SELO-925573 format. One record per residue (C-alpha): x, y negated, z; residue in one letter; residue number from 1. Coordinates in Angstrom, 1 decimal, decimal comma, padded with zeros to 4 digits. Example, Ala and Ser with C-alpha at 12.3 -4.5 7.8 and 13.67 -1.06 7.14 Angstrom:
2
PT     c1     c2     c3 res   n
PT  012,3  004,5  007,8   a   1
PT  013,7  001,1  007,1   s   2
***
This chain:
186
PT     c1     c2     c3 res   n
PT  029,6 -017,2 -020,1   m   1
PT  029,3 -013,4 -019,9   a   2
PT  025,7 -011,7 -019,9   p   3
PT  023,9 -010,5 -017,0   v   4
PT  024,4 -006,7 -017,1   v   5
PT  021,8 -004,4 -015,2   p   6
PT  023,7 -003,1 -011,9   r   7
PT  023,7  000,5 -011,2   s   8
PT  022,4  002,2 -008,1   g   9
PT  025,7  002,7 -006,5   d  10
PT  026,8 -001,3 -007,2   a  11
PT  023,8 -002,6 -005,5   v  12
PT  024,0 -000,4 -002,6   f  13
PT  027,6 -001,4 -002,1   a  14
PT  026,4 -005,0 -001,6   n  15
PT  023,1 -004,5  000,2   v  16
PT  022,8 -005,2  003,9   e  17
PT  022,4 -002,0  005,8   r  18
PT  021,0 -000,9  009,1   v  19
PT  022,0  002,0  011,3   n  20
PT  020,6  005,2  009,2   a  21
PT  020,0  006,8  013,0   e  22
PT  018,4  004,2  013,9   l  23
PT  016,2  003,7  010,7   f  24
PT  015,2  007,0  010,9   t  25
PT  014,4  007,1  014,7   l  26
PT  012,5  004,1  014,6   t  27
PT  010,3  005,2  011,5   y  28
PT  009,9  008,7  013,5   g  29
PT  008,4  006,7  016,5   a  30
PT  006,0  004,7  014,0   i  31
PT  004,4  008,0  012,7   v  32
PT  004,2  009,3  016,2   r  33
PT  002,5  006,4  017,3   q  34
PT  000,1  006,7  014,4   l  35
PT -000,4  010,2  015,4   l  36
PT -001,6  009,1  018,9   t  37
PT -003,5  006,5  018,1   d  38
PT -005,7  007,9  015,1   l  39
PT -005,5  011,6  016,0   e  40
PT -006,8  012,8  012,6   e  41
PT -003,8  013,9  010,5   v  42
PT -005,6  013,0  006,8   e  43
PT -005,7  009,2  008,6   e  44
PT -002,3  009,0  009,6   v  45
PT -001,4  010,0  005,8   n  46
PT -003,9  007,3  004,7   k  47
PT -002,2  004,8  006,7   q  48
PT  001,6  005,9  005,8   l  49
PT  000,5  005,3  002,2   d  50
PT -001,2  001,6  003,2   q  51
PT  001,5  000,7  005,1   m  52
PT  004,0  001,6  002,5   g  53
PT  002,1 -000,2 -000,5   y  54
PT  002,2 -003,3  001,6   n  55
PT  006,0 -002,8  001,6   i  56
PT  006,3 -002,1 -001,9   g  57
PT  004,3 -005,1 -002,8   v  58
PT  007,1 -007,0 -000,9   r  59
PT  010,1 -005,0 -001,9   l  60
PT  010,0 -005,4 -005,4   i  61
PT  010,9 -009,1 -005,2   d  62
PT  014,0 -007,9 -003,5   e  63
PT  014,8 -005,2 -005,8   f  64
PT  014,2 -007,6 -008,8   l  65
PT  016,5 -010,4 -007,6   a  66
PT  019,5 -007,9 -006,1   k  67
PT  019,4 -005,5 -009,3   s  68
PT  019,4 -007,7 -012,0   n  69
PT  016,9 -005,3 -013,5   i  70
PT  015,1 -007,0 -017,1   s  71
PT  011,6 -005,9 -017,9   r  72
PT  011,9 -002,2 -018,5   c  73
PT  010,4 -001,1 -022,2   v  74
PT  008,4  001,7 -020,9   d  75
PT  006,9  003,9 -018,0   f  76
PT  009,9  006,4 -018,5   k  77
PT  012,7  003,7 -018,2   e  78
PT  010,7  002,4 -015,1   t  79
PT  010,8  006,1 -013,5   a  80
PT  014,8  006,4 -014,1   e  81
PT  015,3  002,5 -012,8   v  82
PT  013,1  003,8 -009,5   i  83
PT  015,2  006,7 -009,1   a  84
PT  018,4  005,8 -009,6   k  85
PT  018,5  002,4 -008,6   v  86
PT  015,5  001,8 -006,4   g  87
PT  016,0  004,9 -004,1   f  88
PT  019,9  004,3 -004,1   k  89
PT  019,2  000,8 -003,3   m  90
PT  017,0  001,1  000,0   f  91
PT  017,4  004,4  001,2   l  92
PT  021,1  005,5 -000,3   g  93
PT  019,8  008,5 -002,5   v  94
PT  019,0  009,0 -005,9   t  95
PT  016,2  011,2 -007,1   a  96
PT  015,7  012,9 -010,3   t  97
PT  013,3  012,3 -012,8   v  98
PT  011,4  015,3 -014,4   t  99
PT  008,2  017,2 -015,0   n 100
PT  007,3  014,5 -017,8   w 101
PT  003,9  015,5 -019,4   d 102
PT  003,2  014,9 -023,2   v 103
PT  001,8  011,6 -023,2   e 104
PT  004,7  010,3 -020,9   g 105
PT  002,8  009,2 -018,2   t 106
PT  003,2  011,5 -015,3   t 107
PT  006,7  012,4 -014,0   c 108
PT  007,7  014,1 -010,8   s 109
PT  010,4  011,9 -008,6   l 110
PT  012,6  014,6 -007,4   v 111
PT  014,8  013,7 -003,8   l 112
PT  017,2  016,7 -002,9   e 113
PT  017,9  014,4  000,5   d 114
PT  015,8  012,4  002,4   n 115
PT  016,9  010,0  005,1   p 116
PT  013,6  010,0  006,6   l 117
PT  013,5  013,4  007,9   v 118
PT  016,4  013,8  009,6   e 119
PT  015,8  015,3  013,3   f 120
PT  012,0  016,1  012,0   v 121
PT  010,4  019,3  012,5   e 122
PT  006,8  018,8  012,0   l 123
PT  004,5  021,0  015,0   p 124
PT  001,8  023,9  013,5   d 125
PT -000,6  020,9  014,7   t 126
PT  000,7  018,3  012,0   c 127
PT  000,9  020,8  008,8   q 128
PT -001,0  018,5  006,7   g 129
PT  001,0  015,3  007,8   l 130
PT  002,9  014,2  004,7   y 131
PT  005,5  012,5  006,7   y 132
PT  007,3  010,6  004,2   c 133
PT  004,0  009,5  002,6   n 134
PT  005,4  005,5  003,3   i 135
PT  007,3  006,1  000,2   l 136
PT  004,5  007,0 -001,9   s 137
PT  002,9  003,9 -001,2   g 138
PT  006,0  001,9 -001,7   v 139
PT  006,2  003,1 -005,3   v 140
PT  002,7  002,7 -006,2   r 141
PT  002,8 -000,7 -004,2   g 142
PT  006,0 -002,1 -006,2   a 143
PT  004,9 -000,5 -009,7   l 144
PT  001,5 -002,3 -009,1   e 145
PT  003,3 -006,0 -008,6   m 146
PT  004,9 -005,1 -012,4   v 147
PT  001,4 -004,2 -014,0   s 148
PT  001,7 -000,8 -013,8   m 149
PT -001,4  000,7 -011,5   k 150
PT -000,2  004,1 -010,6   t 151
PT -001,2  007,3 -008,4   e 152
PT  001,4  008,5 -006,4   v 153
PT  001,5  011,8 -004,3   s 154
PT  003,9  014,2 -002,7   w 155
PT  003,7  017,7 -004,9   v 156
PT  006,8  019,2 -002,7   r 157
PT  008,0  018,6  000,6   d 158
PT  010,9  020,4  002,3   m 159
PT  009,3  019,9  006,0   l 160
PT  006,4  022,1  005,0   h 161
PT  009,0  024,4  003,7   g 162
PT  009,6  023,9 -000,2   d 163
PT  012,8  023,6 -001,5   d 164
PT  012,7  019,6 -002,3   a 165
PT  010,9  016,5 -002,1   y 166
PT  008,8  015,6 -005,0   e 167
PT  007,0  012,6 -005,7   l 168
PT  004,2  012,9 -008,4   r 169
PT  003,8  009,5 -010,3   v 170
PT  000,7  009,3 -013,1   k 171
PT  000,5  006,3 -014,7   l 172
PT -003,3  004,8 -014,8   i 173
PT -002,9  002,0 -016,7   k 174
PT -000,5 -000,9 -017,9   q 175
PT -002,4 -003,9 -016,7   v 176
PT -002,1 -006,9 -018,7   p 177
PT -000,1 -010,2 -017,2   e 178
PT -002,2 -012,6 -016,4   e 179
PT -001,2 -016,3 -015,8   y 180
PT -002,9 -018,6 -013,3   p 181
PT -003,6 -021,1 -016,3   y 182
PT -003,6 -021,8 -019,9   k 183
PT -001,4 -024,5 -021,9   d 184
PT -003,6 -024,7 -024,6   d 185
PT -006,7 -026,4 -023,0   e 186
***
């Protein structure tokens, strides 16, 4: 029997079920618009999008691990590369570049040149503090927490705010040791 080989982002993307990109983009836009209407404060909308993303990430990691055949990553650097090249490709159809590592290897940037969530989007002047794609920071944070990595994830650059790319800054706070529900030796 041949060994299980991790699948590339393109291979995984080719085999996952997809929804129409425009439908996905417009539905997400409707969610953001409704949050702006309901919560009124842009900062509250940012928090809610992050929390929604966190809840999605907590569940999405199971599908990612099942369909990608990725084994345990050796360190945070490898984890960041897998997120950028396989995770983003699998769920958004785009890849990211991992850059700007700090000396300790605990903080990096995930840079997206293209972001399917922002098609057809222009932020009005009243929403300049809105991180429209803040759901992605929550997804990354939630997924990493489920694989024992406590992180902080924030937006550094956003093309909707006039920057040249979308940049997520990911900082590893701590590697949480795995806890098992029971001990065999008792």
